[in-house]
TIMARRO-474255 format. One line per field, with one value per atom (N, C-alpha, C, O): residue in three letters; x, y, z; atom name; residue number from 1. Coordinates in Angstrom, 3 decimals, m for minus. Example, Ala and Ser with C-alpha at 12.3 -4.5 7.8 and 13.67 -1.06 7.14 Angstrom:
% residues 2
rest ala,ala,ala,ala,ser,ser,ser,ser;
c1 13.190,12.300,13.200,14.236,12.850,13.670,12.900,13.409;
c2 m5.690,m4.500,m3.300,m3.319,m2.250,m1.060,0.030,1.138;
c3 7.800,7.800,7.800,8.465,7.080,7.140,7.870,8.039;
atom N,CA,C,O,N,CA,C,O;
nr 1,1,1,1,2,2,2,2;
END
This chain:
% residues 88
rest met,met,met,met,asp,asp,asp,asp,his,his,his,his,his,his,his,his,leu,leu,leu,leu,lys,lys,lys,lys,asn,asn,asn,asn,thr,thr,thr,thr,leu,leu,leu,leu,asn,asn,asn,asn,ser,ser,ser,ser,gly,gly,gly,gly,asp,asp,asp,asp,met,met,met,met,asp,asp,asp,asp,leu,leu,leu,leu,pro,pro,pro,pro,gly,gly,gly,gly,gly,gly,gly,gly,ala,ala,ala,ala,arg,arg,arg,arg,ala,ala,ala,ala,pro,pro,pro,pro,lys,lys,lys,lys,ala,ala,ala,ala,arg,arg,arg,arg,lys,lys,lys,lys,pro,pro,pro,pro,tyr,tyr,tyr,tyr,thr,thr,thr,thr,ile,ile,ile,ile,ser,ser,ser,ser,lys,lys,lys,lys,gln,gln,gln,gln,arg,arg,arg,arg,glu,glu,glu,glu,lys,lys,lys,lys,trp,trp,trp,trp,thr,thr,thr,thr,glu,glu,glu,glu,asp,asp,asp,asp,glu,glu,glu,glu,his,his,his,his,lys,lys,lys,lys,leu,leu,leu,leu,phe,phe,phe,phe,leu,leu,leu,leu,glu,glu,glu,glu,ala,ala,ala,ala,leu,leu,leu,leu,gln,gln,gln,gln,gln,gln,gln,gln,his,his,his,his,gly,gly,gly,gly,arg,arg,arg,arg,ala,ala,ala,ala,trp,trp,trp,trp,arg,arg,arg,arg,arg,arg,arg,arg,ile,ile,ile,ile,gln,gln,gln,gln,glu,glu,glu,glu,his,his,his,his,ile,ile,ile,ile,gly,gly,gly,gly,cys,cys,cys,cys,lys,lys,lys,lys,thr,thr,thr,thr,ala,ala,ala,ala,val,val,val,val,gln,gln,gln,gln,ile,ile,ile,ile,arg,arg,arg,arg,ser,ser,ser,ser,his,his,his,his,ala,ala,ala,ala,gln,gln,gln,gln,lys,lys,lys,lys,phe,phe,phe,phe,phe,phe,phe,phe,ser,ser,ser,ser,lys,lys,lys,lys,val,val,val,val,ser,ser,ser,ser,leu,leu,leu,leu,pro,pro,pro,pro,phe,phe,phe,phe,ala,ala,ala,ala;
c1 34.739,33.608,33.056,33.792,31.645,31.168,31.448,31.563,31.589,31.883,31.251,31.871,29.861,29.326,29.580,29.517,29.864,30.149,31.902,32.509,32.446,34.059,33.727,33.966,33.210,33.124,32.366,32.697,31.504,30.807,31.861,31.879,32.685,33.715,34.762,35.049,35.368,36.510,36.019,36.933,35.016,34.589,34.355,34.321,34.232,34.545,33.107,32.772,32.355,30.824,29.791,29.900,28.995,28.330,26.955,26.838,25.883,24.754,23.537,23.306,22.791,21.626,20.192,20.203,19.037,17.720,17.504,17.621,17.176,17.052,18.147,18.095,18.894,20.157,21.060,22.131,20.652,21.651,23.213,23.528,23.838,25.178,25.768,25.727,26.353,26.869,28.543,28.895,29.389,30.471,31.136,30.571,32.264,32.624,33.185,33.747,33.019,33.466,35.221,35.843,35.658,37.171,37.500,36.771,38.818,39.067,39.349,39.610,39.297,39.509,41.301,42.226,41.393,42.883,43.246,42.505,44.802,45.447,46.766,47.504,47.174,48.703,49.502,49.377,50.540,51.077,52.186,52.340,52.952,54.159,53.943,53.048,54.428,54.477,54.943,55.990,54.344,54.882,56.377,56.378,57.576,58.454,58.438,57.866,58.974,59.157,60.321,61.390,60.140,61.686,62.489,62.107,63.543,64.770,65.217,65.043,65.707,66.129,66.985,66.713,68.178,68.940,68.077,68.534,67.351,66.261,65.448,65.116,65.237,64.372,65.213,64.838,66.168,67.494,67.902,67.967,68.077,68.171,66.913,67.094,66.136,64.472,64.578,64.571,64.694,64.829,66.053,65.830,67.398,68.371,67.807,67.780,67.317,66.938,65.643,65.345,64.978,63.365,63.936,63.566,64.837,65.595,66.466,66.618,67.128,67.879,67.253,67.586,66.166,65.202,63.959,63.243,63.365,61.835,61.072,61.268,60.133,59.333,59.270,58.271,60.851,61.241,61.405,62.488,60.391,60.310,61.466,62.172,61.588,62.694,64.158,65.048,64.283,65.650,65.944,67.046,64.771,64.827,65.181,66.012,64.360,64.462,66.034,66.603,66.574,68.047,68.690,69.153,68.747,69.165,69.086,69.906,68.017,67.920,68.361,68.828,68.207,68.614,68.060,68.505,66.782,66.448,64.866,64.172,64.411,62.995,62.321,62.986,61.329,60.613,60.050,59.805,59.841,58.927,57.553,57.081,57.169,55.607,55.843,55.110,56.944,57.112,57.158,56.579,58.123,58.865,57.476,57.313,56.668,55.379,54.338,53.622,54.432,53.490,54.128,53.396,55.651,55.977,56.074,55.933,56.245,56.012,54.648,54.396,53.777,52.396,52.110,51.454,52.453,52.559,53.480,53.184,54.295,55.330,54.796,54.911,54.078,53.704,52.407,52.027,51.805,50.626,50.895,50.164,52.014,52.323,53.035,53.006,53.644,54.349,53.404,53.726,52.070,51.577,50.468,49.526,50.430,49.528,50.012,51.189,49.288,49.585,50.348,50.334,51.071,51.847,50.849,50.242,50.705,49.889,50.512,49.961;
c2 m5.242,m4.916,m3.647,m2.669,m3.563,m2.082,m1.544,m2.234,m0.236,0.856,0.464,0.367,0.152,m0.024,m1.424,m1.590,m2.226,m3.733,m3.691,m4.383,m2.688,m2.328,m1.697,m2.247,m0.594,0.181,m0.895,m0.820,m1.741,m2.567,m3.567,m3.882,m4.070,m5.089,m4.330,m4.892,m3.255,m2.641,m2.005,m1.624,m1.807,m0.985,m2.197,m3.424,m1.399,m2.234,m1.967,m2.721,m1.429,m1.253,m2.569,m3.316,m2.676,m3.996,m3.309,m2.116,m3.950,m3.864,m4.053,m5.088,m2.675,m2.922,m2.896,m2.541,m3.182,m3.201,m1.680,m0.701,m1.863,m0.141,0.273,1.178,m0.465,0.288,0.941,1.377,1.058,1.717,1.109,0.008,1.640,1.123,1.356,2.501,0.436,0.550,0.457,m0.405,1.179,0.880,m0.346,m0.903,m0.702,m2.384,m2.085,m1.019,m2.885,m2.565,m2.900,m3.880,m1.598,m1.969,m2.846,m3.211,m3.083,m3.987,m3.158,m1.957,m3.749,m2.883,m2.432,m3.240,m1.449,m0.928,m1.674,m1.929,m2.444,m2.878,m2.509,m2.638,m2.218,m1.810,m2.883,m3.682,m3.200,m4.673,m4.393,m5.396,m3.318,m3.357,m2.349,m1.583,m2.085,m1.013,0.073,m0.080,1.214,2.443,2.993,2.871,3.589,3.911,5.206,5.805,5.933,7.331,7.872,7.264,8.787,9.425,9.951,10.792,9.631,10.245,11.750,12.193,12.281,13.730,13.737,14.535,12.787,12.815,11.990,12.002,11.616,11.066,12.458,12.869,13.043,14.128,15.514,16.207,15.640,16.780,16.189,16.869,14.866,14.295,14.561,14.951,14.411,15.087,16.247,16.353,17.278,18.770,19.032,19.785,18.379,18.871,18.335,19.161,17.078,16.683,17.241,17.104,17.830,18.861,20.100,20.378,20.591,21.814,21.618,22.620,20.381,20.047,19.580,19.798,18.814,17.907,18.381,17.845,19.406,19.536,18.498,18.188,17.881,16.868,15.658,14.994,15.466,14.552,13.350,13.177,12.496,11.435,10.517,10.199,10.118,9.010,9.498,8.736,10.646,11.454,11.594,11.349,12.056,12.300,10.628,10.339,9.725,8.358,8.036,7.667,8.166,8.017,8.740,8.063,10.061,10.802,10.686,11.186,9.967,9.434,8.055,7.570,7.522,5.878,4.670,3.524,5.344,4.083,4.244,3.625,5.062,5.223,5.104,5.703,4.570,4.489,5.695,6.707,5.624,6.960,7.206,8.239,6.123,6.341,6.669,7.553,6.114,6.984,8.299,8.927,8.839,9.865,11.139,12.283,10.349,11.240,11.560,12.555,10.642,10.891,11.483,11.941,11.662,12.281,13.852,14.777,14.227,15.598,16.066,17.180,15.068,15.746,15.997,17.010,15.334,15.822,17.033,17.908,17.072,18.164,19.473,20.531,19.287,20.603,21.003,22.159,20.323,20.689,21.342,22.179,20.823,21.527,22.930,23.769,23.160,24.164,24.988,26.106,24.968,25.844,26.208,26.875,25.930,26.300,27.566,27.829,28.419,29.876,29.494,28.413,30.777,30.817,31.362,32.414,30.697,31.460,32.275,32.864;
c3 118.848,119.854,120.155,120.283,120.298,120.256,121.432,122.445,121.417,122.718,123.774,124.833,123.700,124.932,125.961,127.179,124.913,125.820,126.129,126.946,125.228,125.873,127.514,128.589,127.296,128.765,129.840,131.024,129.493,130.581,130.999,132.189,130.230,130.387,131.186,132.243,130.956,131.693,132.896,133.627,133.262,134.352,135.659,135.571,136.732,138.128,138.376,139.290,138.087,138.514,138.252,137.280,139.076,138.943,138.484,138.767,137.791,137.154,138.337,138.962,138.465,139.168,138.518,137.339,139.017,138.014,137.826,138.562,136.667,136.242,135.076,134.243,135.264,134.388,135.240,134.816,136.600,137.415,137.727,137.274,138.260,138.349,139.521,139.971,140.159,141.870,141.543,140.738,142.049,142.300,143.035,143.977,142.594,142.807,144.446,144.699,145.258,146.729,146.667,146.257,147.278,147.527,148.756,149.678,148.503,149.440,150.763,150.690,151.825,153.317,153.555,153.470,153.760,154.343,155.117,156.067,154.976,155.905,156.237,155.260,156.951,157.374,157.314,158.242,156.214,156.243,157.442,158.139,157.821,158.773,159.720,159.361,160.768,161.835,161.129,160.498,161.102,160.522,161.491,162.715,160.736,161.146,161.261,160.350,162.255,162.669,161.671,161.623,161.040,160.603,161.380,162.194,161.302,162.320,161.797,160.662,162.682,162.596,161.396,160.499,161.256,159.804,158.367,157.224,158.593,157.185,156.829,155.717,158.106,157.588,156.944,155.998,157.575,157.220,155.335,154.311,155.520,154.151,153.143,151.989,153.475,153.033,152.370,151.144,153.287,153.339,152.252,151.304,152.408,151.298,150.046,149.133,149.749,148.458,147.816,146.629,148.669,148.411,147.283,146.142,148.036,147.742,146.520,145.822,146.100,145.242,143.927,142.762,144.497,143.241,143.206,142.360,144.005,143.656,144.260,145.435,143.481,143.972,143.008,142.730,142.440,141.894,142.791,143.351,142.969,144.422,144.359,145.316,143.126,142.632,142.956,143.333,142.795,143.064,144.465,144.956,145.199,146.922,147.467,148.328,146.756,147.210,147.196,148.224,146.211,145.747,146.928,147.846,146.963,148.090,149.396,150.165,149.767,151.274,151.405,152.436,150.427,150.305,151.273,151.342,152.119,153.029,153.085,153.893,152.223,152.319,150.880,150.035,150.446,149.524,148.861,149.518,147.612,146.984,147.785,148.260,147.767,148.612,149.737,150.179,150.673,151.801,152.019,152.905,150.877,150.855,150.368,150.792,149.345,149.200,150.443,150.551,151.191,152.463,153.452,154.329,153.630,154.698,153.847,154.646,152.673,152.009,152.422,152.883,152.201,152.149,153.783,154.024,154.723,156.127,156.323,157.137,155.781,155.888,155.408,156.027,154.016,153.625,154.226,154.038,154.810,155.292,156.778,157.308,157.301,158.530,158.313,159.213,157.165,156.784,156.527,156.928,155.901,155.460,156.639,156.213,157.843,158.863,159.303,159.060,159.926,160.104,161.473,162.061,161.840,162.989,164.052,163.850,165.083,166.333,166.998,167.928;
atom N,CA,C,O,N,CA,C,O,N,CA,C,O,N,CA,C,O,N,CA,C,O,N,CA,C,O,N,CA,C,O,N,CA,C,O,N,CA,C,O,N,CA,C,O,N,CA,C,O,N,CA,C,O,N,CA,C,O,N,CA,C,O,N,CA,C,O,N,CA,C,O,N,CA,C,O,N,CA,C,O,N,CA,C,O,N,CA,C,O,N,CA,C,O,N,CA,C,O,N,CA,C,O,N,CA,C,O,N,CA,C,O,N,CA,C,O,N,CA,C,O,N,CA,C,O,N,CA,C,O,N,CA,C,O,N,CA,C,O,N,CA,C,O,N,CA,C,O,N,CA,C,O,N,CA,C,O,N,CA,C,O,N,CA,C,O,N,CA,C,O,N,CA,C,O,N,CA,C,O,N,CA,C,O,N,CA,C,O,N,CA,C,O,N,CA,C,O,N,CA,C,O,N,CA,C,O,N,CA,C,O,N,CA,C,O,N,CA,C,O,N,CA,C,O,N,CA,C,O,N,CA,C,O,N,CA,C,O,N,CA,C,O,N,CA,C,O,N,CA,C,O,N,CA,C,O,N,CA,C,O,N,CA,C,O,N,CA,C,O,N,CA,C,O,N,CA,C,O,N,CA,C,O,N,CA,C,O,N,CA,C,O,N,CA,C,O,N,CA,C,O,N,CA,C,O,N,CA,C,O,N,CA,C,O,N,CA,C,O,N,CA,C,O,N,CA,C,O,N,CA,C,O,N,CA,C,O,N,CA,C,O,N,CA,C,O,N,CA,C,O,N,CA,C,O,N,CA,C,O,N,CA,C,O,N,CA,C,O,N,CA,C,O,N,CA,C,O,N,CA,C,O,N,CA,C,O,N,CA,C,O,N,CA,C,O;
nr 1,1,1,1,2,2,2,2,3,3,3,3,4,4,4,4,5,5,5,5,6,6,6,6,7,7,7,7,8,8,8,8,9,9,9,9,10,10,10,10,11,11,11,11,12,12,12,12,13,13,13,13,14,14,14,14,15,15,15,15,16,16,16,16,17,17,17,17,18,18,18,18,19,19,19,19,20,20,20,20,21,21,21,21,22,22,22,22,23,23,23,23,24,24,24,24,25,25,25,25,26,26,26,26,27,27,27,27,28,28,28,28,29,29,29,29,30,30,30,30,31,31,31,31,32,32,32,32,33,33,33,33,34,34,34,34,35,35,35,35,36,36,36,36,37,37,37,37,38,38,38,38,39,39,39,39,40,40,40,40,41,41,41,41,42,42,42,42,43,43,43,43,44,44,44,44,45,45,45,45,46,46,46,46,47,47,47,47,48,48,48,48,49,49,49,49,50,50,50,50,51,51,51,51,52,52,52,52,53,53,53,53,54,54,54,54,55,55,55,55,56,56,56,56,57,57,57,57,58,58,58,58,59,59,59,59,60,60,60,60,61,61,61,61,62,62,62,62,63,63,63,63,64,64,64,64,65,65,65,65,66,66,66,66,67,67,67,67,68,68,68,68,69,69,69,69,70,70,70,70,71,71,71,71,72,72,72,72,73,73,73,73,74,74,74,74,75,75,75,75,76,76,76,76,77,77,77,77,78,78,78,78,79,79,79,79,80,80,80,80,81,81,81,81,82,82,82,82,83,83,83,83,84,84,84,84,85,85,85,85,86,86,86,86,87,87,87,87,88,88,88,88;
END
């Protein structure tokens, strides 16, 4: 299979007139279940695991026990953005 054809088949783009390409439309974002607030104990476990394991999300997941790696990464992202804010 030639290189151009292979790229065309693997691409999610659609052909437009004149050889232009349009990106494939994404599915709309839907929340599958209600978000659960992290408890104080879960956050303490998160901080302990972060000190012990760094950004090893799977190890942090094992340490906490009740959150997925995706939930932990999301929590970490929010936590780091709050920590990096300058104090008033």
